[in-house]
PDB file of N, CA, C and O in Angstrom:
ATOM      1  N   MET A   1      15.696 -44.478  -0.276  1.00  0.00           N
ATOM      2  CA  MET A   1      14.547 -43.762   0.020  1.00  0.00           C
ATOM      3  C   MET A   1      14.864 -42.544   1.233  1.00  0.00           C
ATOM      4  O   MET A   1      14.558 -41.365   1.052  1.00  0.00           O
ATOM      5  N   GLU A   2      15.358 -42.920   2.167  1.00  0.00           N
ATOM      6  CA  GLU A   2      15.840 -41.754   3.066  1.00  0.00           C
ATOM      7  C   GLU A   2      16.506 -40.701   2.460  1.00  0.00           C
ATOM      8  O   GLU A   2      16.038 -39.569   2.587  1.00  0.00           O
ATOM      9  N   ILE A   3      17.716 -40.917   1.699  1.00  0.00           N
ATOM     10  CA  ILE A   3      18.444 -40.002   0.845  1.00  0.00           C
ATOM     11  C   ILE A   3      17.749 -39.027   0.184  1.00  0.00           C
ATOM     12  O   ILE A   3      17.954 -37.817   0.277  1.00  0.00           O
ATOM     13  N   ASP A   4      16.784 -39.665  -0.599  1.00  0.00           N
ATOM     14  CA  ASP A   4      16.040 -38.602  -1.318  1.00  0.00           C
ATOM     15  C   ASP A   4      14.986 -37.639  -0.387  1.00  0.00           C
ATOM     16  O   ASP A   4      14.683 -36.508  -0.769  1.00  0.00           O
ATOM     17  N   LEU A   5      14.483 -38.202   0.835  1.00  0.00           N
ATOM     18  CA  LEU A   5      13.955 -37.185   1.575  1.00  0.00           C
ATOM     19  C   LEU A   5      14.863 -36.201   2.312  1.00  0.00           C
ATOM     20  O   LEU A   5      14.370 -35.132   2.672  1.00  0.00           O
ATOM     21  N   VAL A   6      16.157 -36.471   2.570  1.00  0.00           N
ATOM     22  CA  VAL A   6      17.035 -35.386   3.059  1.00  0.00           C
ATOM     23  C   VAL A   6      17.346 -34.713   2.089  1.00  0.00           C
ATOM     24  O   VAL A   6      17.719 -33.568   2.343  1.00  0.00           O
ATOM     25  N   GLY A   7      17.316 -35.116   0.741  1.00  0.00           N
ATOM     26  CA  GLY A   7      17.812 -34.248  -0.449  1.00  0.00           C
ATOM     27  C   GLY A   7      16.635 -33.183  -0.690  1.00  0.00           C
ATOM     28  O   GLY A   7      16.833 -31.976  -0.830  1.00  0.00           O
ATOM     29  N   GLU A   8      15.469 -33.765  -0.714  1.00  0.00           N
ATOM     30  CA  GLU A   8      14.189 -32.798  -0.993  1.00  0.00           C
ATOM     31  C   GLU A   8      14.114 -31.937   0.002  1.00  0.00           C
ATOM     32  O   GLU A   8      13.798 -30.779  -0.270  1.00  0.00           O
ATOM     33  N   SER A   9      14.350 -32.260   1.182  1.00  0.00           N
ATOM     34  CA  SER A   9      14.118 -31.199   2.470  1.00  0.00           C
ATOM     35  C   SER A   9      15.251 -29.990   2.257  1.00  0.00           C
ATOM     36  O   SER A   9      15.050 -28.797   2.484  1.00  0.00           O
ATOM     37  N   ILE A  10      16.351 -30.521   1.820  1.00  0.00           N
ATOM     38  CA  ILE A  10      17.730 -29.393   1.849  1.00  0.00           C
ATOM     39  C   ILE A  10      17.144 -28.573   0.672  1.00  0.00           C
ATOM     40  O   ILE A  10      17.100 -27.348   0.791  1.00  0.00           O
ATOM     41  N   LYS A  11      16.607 -29.278  -0.667  1.00  0.00           N
ATOM     42  CA  LYS A  11      15.989 -28.317  -1.498  1.00  0.00           C
ATOM     43  C   LYS A  11      14.941 -27.446  -1.107  1.00  0.00           C
ATOM     44  O   LYS A  11      15.086 -26.311  -1.562  1.00  0.00           O
ATOM     45  N   PHE A  12      14.018 -27.601  -0.467  1.00  0.00           N
ATOM     46  CA  PHE A  12      12.954 -26.963   0.098  1.00  0.00           C
ATOM     47  C   PHE A  12      13.474 -25.896   1.002  1.00  0.00           C
ATOM     48  O   PHE A  12      12.898 -24.809   0.939  1.00  0.00           O
ATOM     49  N   MET A  13      14.528 -26.036   1.881  1.00  0.00           N
ATOM     50  CA  MET A  13      15.100 -25.355   2.737  1.00  0.00           C
ATOM     51  C   MET A  13      15.991 -24.191   1.936  1.00  0.00           C
ATOM     52  O   MET A  13      16.153 -23.070   2.418  1.00  0.00           O
ATOM     53  N   ILE A  14      16.406 -24.500   0.975  1.00  0.00           N
ATOM     54  CA  ILE A  14      17.266 -23.313   0.255  1.00  0.00           C
ATOM     55  C   ILE A  14      16.292 -22.487  -0.361  1.00  0.00           C
ATOM     56  O   ILE A  14      16.358 -21.258  -0.332  1.00  0.00           O
ATOM     57  N   LEU A  15      15.102 -23.333  -1.097  1.00  0.00           N
ATOM     58  CA  LEU A  15      14.148 -22.355  -1.600  1.00  0.00           C
ATOM     59  C   LEU A  15      13.256 -21.321  -0.841  1.00  0.00           C
ATOM     60  O   LEU A  15      12.885 -20.184  -1.132  1.00  0.00           O
ATOM     61  N   GLY A  16      13.059 -22.090   0.182  1.00  0.00           N
ATOM     62  CA  GLY A  16      12.212 -21.133   1.408  1.00  0.00           C
ATOM     63  C   GLY A  16      13.321 -20.029   1.769  1.00  0.00           C
ATOM     64  O   GLY A  16      12.898 -18.874   1.716  1.00  0.00           O
ATOM     65  N   MET A  17      14.664 -20.187   2.126  1.00  0.00           N
ATOM     66  CA  MET A  17      15.219 -19.140   2.442  1.00  0.00           C
ATOM     67  C   MET A  17      15.639 -18.179   1.592  1.00  0.00           C
ATOM     68  O   MET A  17      16.020 -17.061   1.940  1.00  0.00           O
ATOM     69  N   THR A  18      15.565 -18.686   0.216  1.00  0.00           N
ATOM     70  CA  THR A  18      16.028 -17.757  -0.919  1.00  0.00           C
ATOM     71  C   THR A  18      14.806 -16.777  -1.005  1.00  0.00           C
ATOM     72  O   THR A  18      15.005 -15.563  -0.957  1.00  0.00           O
ATOM     73  N   ILE A  19      13.161 -17.452  -1.171  1.00  0.00           N
ATOM     74  CA  ILE A  19      12.453 -16.626  -1.113  1.00  0.00           C
ATOM     75  C   ILE A  19      12.113 -15.348   0.010  1.00  0.00           C
ATOM     76  O   ILE A  19      11.734 -14.212  -0.275  1.00  0.00           O
ATOM     77  N   VAL A  20      12.346 -15.855   1.213  1.00  0.00           N
ATOM     78  CA  VAL A  20      12.558 -14.874   2.405  1.00  0.00           C
ATOM     79  C   VAL A  20      13.271 -13.748   2.104  1.00  0.00           C
ATOM     80  O   VAL A  20      12.815 -12.607   2.178  1.00  0.00           O
ATOM     81  N   PHE A  21      14.812 -14.155   1.634  1.00  0.00           N
ATOM     82  CA  PHE A  21      15.797 -13.153   1.366  1.00  0.00           C
ATOM     83  C   PHE A  21      15.199 -12.232   0.277  1.00  0.00           C
ATOM     84  O   PHE A  21      15.310 -11.012   0.397  1.00  0.00           O
ATOM     85  N   LEU A  22      14.659 -12.704  -0.628  1.00  0.00           N
ATOM     86  CA  LEU A  22      14.410 -12.043  -1.824  1.00  0.00           C
ATOM     87  C   LEU A  22      13.242 -11.280  -1.233  1.00  0.00           C
ATOM     88  O   LEU A  22      13.486 -10.075  -1.297  1.00  0.00           O
ATOM     89  N   PHE A  23      12.199 -11.502  -0.745  1.00  0.00           N
ATOM     90  CA  PHE A  23      11.047 -10.772  -0.092  1.00  0.00           C
ATOM     91  C   PHE A  23      11.578  -9.491   0.527  1.00  0.00           C
ATOM     92  O   PHE A  23      11.297  -8.356   0.142  1.00  0.00           O
ATOM     93  N   LEU A  24      12.533  -9.873   1.721  1.00  0.00           N
ATOM     94  CA  LEU A  24      13.227  -8.862   2.369  1.00  0.00           C
ATOM     95  C   LEU A  24      14.014  -7.452   1.646  1.00  0.00           C
ATOM     96  O   LEU A  24      14.035  -6.254   1.931  1.00  0.00           O
ATOM     97  N   PHE A  25      14.616  -8.275   0.596  1.00  0.00           N
ATOM     98  CA  PHE A  25      15.296  -7.493  -0.086  1.00  0.00           C
ATOM     99  C   PHE A  25      14.567  -6.367  -0.536  1.00  0.00           C
ATOM    100  O   PHE A  25      14.719  -5.191  -0.204  1.00  0.00           O
ATOM    101  N   VAL A  26      13.507  -7.015  -1.576  1.00  0.00           N
ATOM    102  CA  VAL A  26      12.281  -6.260  -2.037  1.00  0.00           C
ATOM    103  C   VAL A  26      11.601  -5.008  -1.150  1.00  0.00           C
ATOM    104  O   VAL A  26      11.307  -3.853  -1.461  1.00  0.00           O
ATOM    105  N   LEU A  27      11.495  -5.718   0.015  1.00  0.00           N
ATOM    106  CA  LEU A  27      10.743  -4.886   1.231  1.00  0.00           C
ATOM    107  C   LEU A  27      11.664  -3.507   1.391  1.00  0.00           C
ATOM    108  O   LEU A  27      11.304  -2.331   1.365  1.00  0.00           O
ATOM    109  N   VAL A  28      12.901  -4.050   1.556  1.00  0.00           N
ATOM    110  CA  VAL A  28      13.862  -2.966   1.827  1.00  0.00           C
ATOM    111  C   VAL A  28      14.052  -1.881   0.862  1.00  0.00           C
ATOM    112  O   VAL A  28      14.176  -0.709   1.217  1.00  0.00           O
ATOM    113  N   GLN A  29      14.072  -2.246  -0.290  1.00  0.00           N
ATOM    114  CA  GLN A  29      14.089  -1.140  -1.573  1.00  0.00           C
ATOM    115  C   GLN A  29      12.903  -0.591  -1.625  1.00  0.00           C
ATOM    116  O   GLN A  29      12.880   0.599  -1.937  1.00  0.00           O
ATOM    117  N   ILE A  30      11.765  -1.193  -1.376  1.00  0.00           N
ATOM    118  CA  ILE A  30      10.472  -0.397  -1.332  1.00  0.00           C
ATOM    119  C   ILE A  30      10.304   0.595  -0.058  1.00  0.00           C
ATOM    120  O   ILE A  30       9.339   1.358  -0.077  1.00  0.00           O
ATOM    121  N   VAL A  31      10.919   0.616   0.705  1.00  0.00           N
ATOM    122  CA  VAL A  31      10.709   1.544   2.074  1.00  0.00           C
ATOM    123  C   VAL A  31      11.815   2.597   1.547  1.00  0.00           C
ATOM    124  O   VAL A  31      11.632   3.811   1.641  1.00  0.00           O
ATOM    125  N   LYS A  32      12.982   2.028   0.982  1.00  0.00           N
ATOM    126  CA  LYS A  32      14.002   3.220   0.674  1.00  0.00           C
ATOM    127  C   LYS A  32      13.428   4.271  -0.400  1.00  0.00           C
ATOM    128  O   LYS A  32      13.631   5.486  -0.386  1.00  0.00           O
ATOM    129  N   LEU A  33      12.690   3.566  -1.307  1.00  0.00           N
ATOM    130  CA  LEU A  33      12.186   4.579  -2.386  1.00  0.00           C
ATOM    131  C   LEU A  33      10.728   5.310  -1.906  1.00  0.00           C
ATOM    132  O   LEU A  33      10.206   6.273  -2.467  1.00  0.00           O
ATOM    133  N   GLN A  34      10.285   4.687  -0.879  1.00  0.00           N
ATOM    134  CA  GLN A  34       9.094   5.536  -0.145  1.00  0.00           C
ATOM    135  C   GLN A  34       9.574   6.840   0.504  1.00  0.00           C
ATOM    136  O   GLN A  34       9.051   7.947   0.382  1.00  0.00           O
ATOM    137  N   ALA A  35      10.895   6.444   1.368  1.00  0.00           N
ATOM    138  CA  ALA A  35      11.605   7.393   2.095  1.00  0.00           C
ATOM    139  C   ALA A  35      12.200   8.366   0.854  1.00  0.00           C
ATOM    140  O   ALA A  35      12.005   9.557   1.097  1.00  0.00           O
ATOM    141  N   PHE A  36      12.732   8.167  -0.138  1.00  0.00           N
ATOM    142  CA  PHE A  36      13.166   9.263  -1.110  1.00  0.00           C
ATOM    143  C   PHE A  36      11.841  10.039  -1.643  1.00  0.00           C
ATOM    144  O   PHE A  36      11.725  11.252  -1.472  1.00  0.00           O
ATOM    145  N   ILE A  37      10.943   9.336  -2.239  1.00  0.00           N
ATOM    146  CA  ILE A  37       9.541  10.167  -2.318  1.00  0.00           C
ATOM    147  C   ILE A  37       9.399  11.192  -1.398  1.00  0.00           C
ATOM    148  O   ILE A  37       9.544  12.388  -1.649  1.00  0.00           O
ATOM    149  N   ILE A  38       9.026  10.558  -0.010  1.00  0.00           N
ATOM    150  CA  ILE A  38       8.371  11.620   0.765  1.00  0.00           C
ATOM    151  C   ILE A  38       9.361  12.556   1.173  1.00  0.00           C
ATOM    152  O   ILE A  38       8.946  13.667   1.503  1.00  0.00           O
ATOM    153  N   ASN A  39      10.680  12.321   1.223  1.00  0.00           N
ATOM    154  CA  ASN A  39      11.561  13.387   1.305  1.00  0.00           C
ATOM    155  C   ASN A  39      11.739  14.453   0.221  1.00  0.00           C
ATOM    156  O   ASN A  39      12.185  15.582   0.421  1.00  0.00           O
ATOM    157  N   LYS A  40      11.326  13.943  -0.971  1.00  0.00           N
ATOM    158  CA  LYS A  40      11.334  14.850  -2.022  1.00  0.00           C
ATOM    159  C   LYS A  40      10.381  15.802  -2.232  1.00  0.00           C
ATOM    160  O   LYS A  40      10.648  16.939  -2.623  1.00  0.00           O
ATOM    161  N   TYR A  41       8.992  15.293  -1.930  1.00  0.00           N
ATOM    162  CA  TYR A  41       7.856  15.912  -1.919  1.00  0.00           C
ATOM    163  C   TYR A  41       7.360  16.776  -0.551  1.00  0.00           C
ATOM    164  O   TYR A  41       6.617  17.758  -0.514  1.00  0.00           O
ATOM    165  N   PHE A  42       7.922  16.184   0.379  1.00  0.00           N
ATOM    166  CA  PHE A  42       7.814  16.758   1.804  1.00  0.00           C
ATOM    167  C   PHE A  42       9.119  17.029   2.499  1.00  0.00           C
ATOM    168  O   PHE A  42       9.371  16.292   3.452  1.00  0.00           O
ATOM    169  N   PRO A  43      10.141  18.120   2.132  1.00  0.00           N
ATOM    170  CA  PRO A  43      11.312  18.014   2.756  1.00  0.00           C
ATOM    171  C   PRO A  43      10.903  18.588   4.338  1.00  0.00           C
ATOM    172  O   PRO A  43       9.995  19.352   4.666  1.00  0.00           O
ATOM    173  N   GLU A  44      11.974  17.886   5.196  1.00  0.00           N
ATOM    174  CA  GLU A  44      11.923  18.269   6.309  1.00  0.00           C
ATOM    175  C   GLU A  44      12.668  19.801   6.712  1.00  0.00           C
ATOM    176  O   GLU A  44      13.843  20.099   6.497  1.00  0.00           O
ATOM    177  N   LYS A  45      11.695  20.591   7.308  1.00  0.00           N
ATOM    178  CA  LYS A  45      12.119  21.839   7.379  1.00  0.00           C
ATOM    179  C   LYS A  45      13.319  21.915   8.590  1.00  0.00           C
ATOM    180  O   LYS A  45      13.400  21.178   9.572  1.00  0.00           O
ATOM    181  N   ALA A  46      14.005  22.762   8.305  1.00  0.00           N
ATOM    182  CA  ALA A  46      15.235  22.763   9.521  1.00  0.00           C
ATOM    183  C   ALA A  46      14.685  23.681  10.902  1.00  0.00           C
ATOM    184  O   ALA A  46      14.040  24.682  10.591  1.00  0.00           O
ATOM    185  N   PRO A  47      14.845  23.478  12.143  1.00  0.00           N
ATOM    186  CA  PRO A  47      14.349  23.713  13.262  1.00  0.00           C
ATOM    187  C   PRO A  47      14.599  25.272  13.469  1.00  0.00           C
ATOM    188  O   PRO A  47      15.729  25.740  13.330  1.00  0.00           O
ATOM    189  N   GLU A  48      13.519  26.042  13.802  1.00  0.00           N
ATOM    190  CA  GLU A  48      14.079  27.398  13.882  1.00  0.00           C
ATOM    191  C   GLU A  48      14.756  27.384  15.503  1.00  0.00           C
ATOM    192  O   GLU A  48      14.477  26.717  16.499  1.00  0.00           O
ATOM    193  N   ILE A  49      15.948  28.636  15.191  1.00  0.00           N
ATOM    194  CA  ILE A  49      16.227  28.940  16.672  1.00  0.00           C
ATOM    195  C   ILE A  49      15.849  29.818  17.183  1.00  0.00           C
ATOM    196  O   ILE A  49      15.914  30.898  16.595  1.00  0.00           O
ATOM    197  N   PRO A  50      15.332  29.748  18.399  1.00  0.00           N
ATOM    198  CA  PRO A  50      14.757  30.825  19.127  1.00  0.00           C
ATOM    199  C   PRO A  50      15.567  31.947  19.342  1.00  0.00           C
ATOM    200  O   PRO A  50      16.764  31.773  19.574  1.00  0.00           O
ATOM    201  N   GLN A  51      14.998  33.283  19.290  1.00  0.00           N
ATOM    202  CA  GLN A  51      16.039  34.225  19.339  1.00  0.00           C
ATOM    203  C   GLN A  51      15.653  34.629  20.635  1.00  0.00           C
ATOM    204  O   GLN A  51      14.467  34.827  20.898  1.00  0.00           O
ATOM    205  N   SER A  52      16.792  34.805  21.688  1.00  0.00           N
ATOM    206  CA  SER A  52      16.863  34.888  22.856  1.00  0.00           C
ATOM    207  C   SER A  52      17.236  36.419  23.024  1.00  0.00           C
ATOM    208  O   SER A  52      17.586  37.151  22.098  1.00  0.00           O
ATOM    209  N   THR A  53      17.089  36.835  24.524  1.00  0.00           N
ATOM    210  CA  THR A  53      17.336  38.160  24.436  1.00  0.00           C
ATOM    211  C   THR A  53      18.876  38.275  24.684  1.00  0.00           C
ATOM    212  O   THR A  53      19.431  37.259  25.105  1.00  0.00           O
ATOM    213  N   PRO A  54      19.692  39.489  24.454  1.00  0.00           N
ATOM    214  CA  PRO A  54      20.942  39.593  24.556  1.00  0.00           C
ATOM    215  C   PRO A  54      21.576  39.073  25.340  1.00  0.00           C
ATOM    216  O   PRO A  54      22.612  38.447  25.117  1.00  0.00           O
ATOM    217  N   ALA A  55      21.065  39.246  26.375  1.00  0.00           N
ATOM    218  CA  ALA A  55      21.902  38.621  27.906  1.00  0.00           C
ATOM    219  C   ALA A  55      21.421  37.054  28.306  1.00  0.00           C
ATOM    220  O   ALA A  55      22.015  36.259  29.034  1.00  0.00           O
ATOM    221  N   GLY A  56      20.461  36.919  27.763  1.00  0.00           N
ATOM    222  CA  GLY A  56      19.913  35.375  27.968  1.00  0.00           C
ATOM    223  C   GLY A  56      19.306  35.659  29.660  1.00  0.00           C
ATOM    224  O   GLY A  56      19.455  34.866  30.590  1.00  0.00           O
ATOM    225  N   SER A  57      18.703  36.810  29.721  1.00  0.00           N
ATOM    226  CA  SER A  57      18.281  36.953  31.431  1.00  0.00           C
ATOM    227  C   SER A  57      17.100  36.137  31.722  1.00  0.00           C
ATOM    228  O   SER A  57      16.810  35.743  32.852  1.00  0.00           O
ATOM    229  N   ASP A  58      16.179  35.812  30.256  1.00  0.00           N
ATOM    230  CA  ASP A  58      15.049  34.885  30.839  1.00  0.00           C
ATOM    231  C   ASP A  58      15.359  33.712  31.160  1.00  0.00           C
ATOM    232  O   ASP A  58      14.862  33.261  32.192  1.00  0.00           O
ATOM    233  N   ASN A  59      16.107  33.033  30.507  1.00  0.00           N
ATOM    234  CA  ASN A  59      16.557  31.732  30.888  1.00  0.00           C
ATOM    235  C   ASN A  59      17.209  31.609  32.010  1.00  0.00           C
ATOM    236  O   ASN A  59      17.070  30.551  32.625  1.00  0.00           O
ATOM    237  N   ALA A  60      18.190  32.793  32.622  1.00  0.00           N
ATOM    238  CA  ALA A  60      19.100  32.635  33.788  1.00  0.00           C
ATOM    239  C   ALA A  60      17.785  32.777  34.702  1.00  0.00           C
ATOM    240  O   ALA A  60      17.823  32.062  35.703  1.00  0.00           O
ATOM    241  N   HIS A  61      16.686  33.522  34.559  1.00  0.00           N
ATOM    242  CA  HIS A  61      15.760  33.720  36.002  1.00  0.00           C
ATOM    243  C   HIS A  61      15.187  32.489  35.935  1.00  0.00           C
ATOM    244  O   HIS A  61      15.100  31.968  37.047  1.00  0.00           O
ATOM    245  N   HIS A  62      14.736  31.789  34.977  1.00  0.00           N
ATOM    246  CA  HIS A  62      13.995  30.383  35.050  1.00  0.00           C
ATOM    247  C   HIS A  62      14.913  29.341  35.715  1.00  0.00           C
ATOM    248  O   HIS A  62      14.369  28.421  36.327  1.00  0.00           O
ATOM    249  N   VAL A  63      16.395  29.406  35.645  1.00  0.00           N
ATOM    250  CA  VAL A  63      17.198  28.499  35.853  1.00  0.00           C
ATOM    251  C   VAL A  63      17.354  28.814  37.509  1.00  0.00           C
ATOM    252  O   VAL A  63      17.340  27.890  38.322  1.00  0.00           O
ATOM    253  N   ALA A  64      17.514  30.307  37.933  1.00  0.00           N
ATOM    254  CA  ALA A  64      17.508  30.609  39.309  1.00  0.00           C
ATOM    255  C   ALA A  64      16.396  30.127  40.013  1.00  0.00           C
ATOM    256  O   ALA A  64      16.589  29.501  41.055  1.00  0.00           O
ATOM    257  N   ALA A  65      14.840  30.399  39.443  1.00  0.00           N
ATOM    258  CA  ALA A  65      14.018  30.314  40.092  1.00  0.00           C
ATOM    259  C   ALA A  65      13.718  28.661  40.256  1.00  0.00           C
ATOM    260  O   ALA A  65      13.017  28.265  41.188  1.00  0.00           O
ATOM    261  N   ILE A  66      14.210  27.877  39.432  1.00  0.00           N
ATOM    262  CA  ILE A  66      14.218  26.304  39.673  1.00  0.00           C
ATOM    263  C   ILE A  66      15.048  25.938  40.586  1.00  0.00           C
ATOM    264  O   ILE A  66      14.658  25.050  41.344  1.00  0.00           O
ATOM    265  N   ILE A  67      16.204  26.413  40.754  1.00  0.00           N
ATOM    266  CA  ILE A  67      17.393  26.287  41.513  1.00  0.00           C
ATOM    267  C   ILE A  67      16.721  26.409  43.390  1.00  0.00           C
ATOM    268  O   ILE A  67      16.749  25.607  44.324  1.00  0.00           O
ATOM    269  N   ALA A  68      16.198  27.765  43.251  1.00  0.00           N
ATOM    270  CA  ALA A  68      15.716  28.336  44.523  1.00  0.00           C
ATOM    271  C   ALA A  68      14.592  27.139  44.903  1.00  0.00           C
ATOM    272  O   ALA A  68      14.607  26.577  45.998  1.00  0.00           O
ATOM    273  N   ALA A  69      13.731  26.864  43.972  1.00  0.00           N
ATOM    274  CA  ALA A  69      12.606  26.057  44.378  1.00  0.00           C
ATOM    275  C   ALA A  69      12.976  24.908  45.068  1.00  0.00           C
ATOM    276  O   ALA A  69      12.464  24.588  46.140  1.00  0.00           O
ATOM    277  N   VAL A  70      14.153  24.048  44.296  1.00  0.00           N
ATOM    278  CA  VAL A  70      14.520  22.855  44.608  1.00  0.00           C
ATOM    279  C   VAL A  70      15.181  22.879  46.245  1.00  0.00           C
ATOM    280  O   VAL A  70      14.962  22.034  47.112  1.00  0.00           O
ATOM    281  N   ALA A  71      15.941  23.960  46.351  1.00  0.00           N
ATOM    282  CA  ALA A  71      16.671  23.969  47.455  1.00  0.00           C
ATOM    283  C   ALA A  71      15.465  24.377  48.702  1.00  0.00           C
ATOM    284  O   ALA A  71      15.499  23.880  49.827  1.00  0.00           O
ATOM    285  N   GLU A  72      14.648  25.156  48.345  1.00  0.00           N
ATOM    286  CA  GLU A  72      13.507  25.377  49.449  1.00  0.00           C
ATOM    287  C   GLU A  72      12.952  23.968  49.871  1.00  0.00           C
ATOM    288  O   GLU A  72      12.930  23.609  51.049  1.00  0.00           O
ATOM    289  N   PHE A  73      12.435  23.075  48.665  1.00  0.00           N
ATOM    290  CA  PHE A  73      12.057  21.912  49.051  1.00  0.00           C
ATOM    291  C   PHE A  73      12.735  21.038  49.866  1.00  0.00           C
ATOM    292  O   PHE A  73      12.128  20.290  50.632  1.00  0.00           O
ATOM    293  N   ARG A  74      14.135  21.059  49.763  1.00  0.00           N
ATOM    294  CA  ARG A  74      14.953  20.063  50.430  1.00  0.00           C
ATOM    295  C   ARG A  74      15.017  20.583  51.839  1.00  0.00           C
ATOM    296  O   ARG A  74      15.067  19.872  52.842  1.00  0.00           O
ATOM    297  N   LYS A  75      15.012  22.039  51.810  1.00  0.00           N
ATOM    298  CA  LYS A  75      15.342  22.565  53.188  1.00  0.00           C
ATOM    299  C   LYS A  75      13.990  22.284  54.139  1.00  0.00           C
ATOM    300  O   LYS A  75      14.045  22.204  55.366  1.00  0.00           O
ATOM    301  N   ASN A  76      12.995  22.175  53.491  1.00  0.00           N
ATOM    302  CA  ASN A  76      11.604  21.884  54.328  1.00  0.00           C
ATOM    303  C   ASN A  76      11.435  20.475  54.405  1.00  0.00           C
ATOM    304  O   ASN A  76      10.745  20.010  55.312  1.00  0.00           O
ATOM    305  N   LYS A  77      12.008  19.696  53.522  1.00  0.00           N
ATOM    306  CA  LYS A  77      11.764  17.990  53.648  1.00  0.00           C
ATOM    307  C   LYS A  77      12.674  17.517  54.944  1.00  0.00           C
ATOM    308  O   LYS A  77      12.450  16.493  55.589  1.00  0.00           O
ATOM    309  N   SER A  78      13.628  18.354  55.177  1.00  0.00           N
ATOM    310  CA  SER A  78      14.767  17.598  56.341  1.00  0.00           C
ATOM    311  C   SER A  78      13.961  17.819  57.654  1.00  0.00           C
ATOM    312  O   SER A  78      14.414  17.428  58.729  1.00  0.00           O
TER     313      SER A  78
END
């Protein structure tokens, strides 16, 4: 009697694990198919690179202003 229960429990365990594995496998395939379809009809656009000034002076001015503000804050804090 006890051997039959152990054998049945092993059968149910293998059956349950197989069902879960198959479900996860199908789920992964559906998600991959969905990603393929979305990328086909709604492709991701390449990010546009902003055109900066030749010398990059705007960025340099912003960096200089930030450095000066932090230095002034630290000087007043002490």
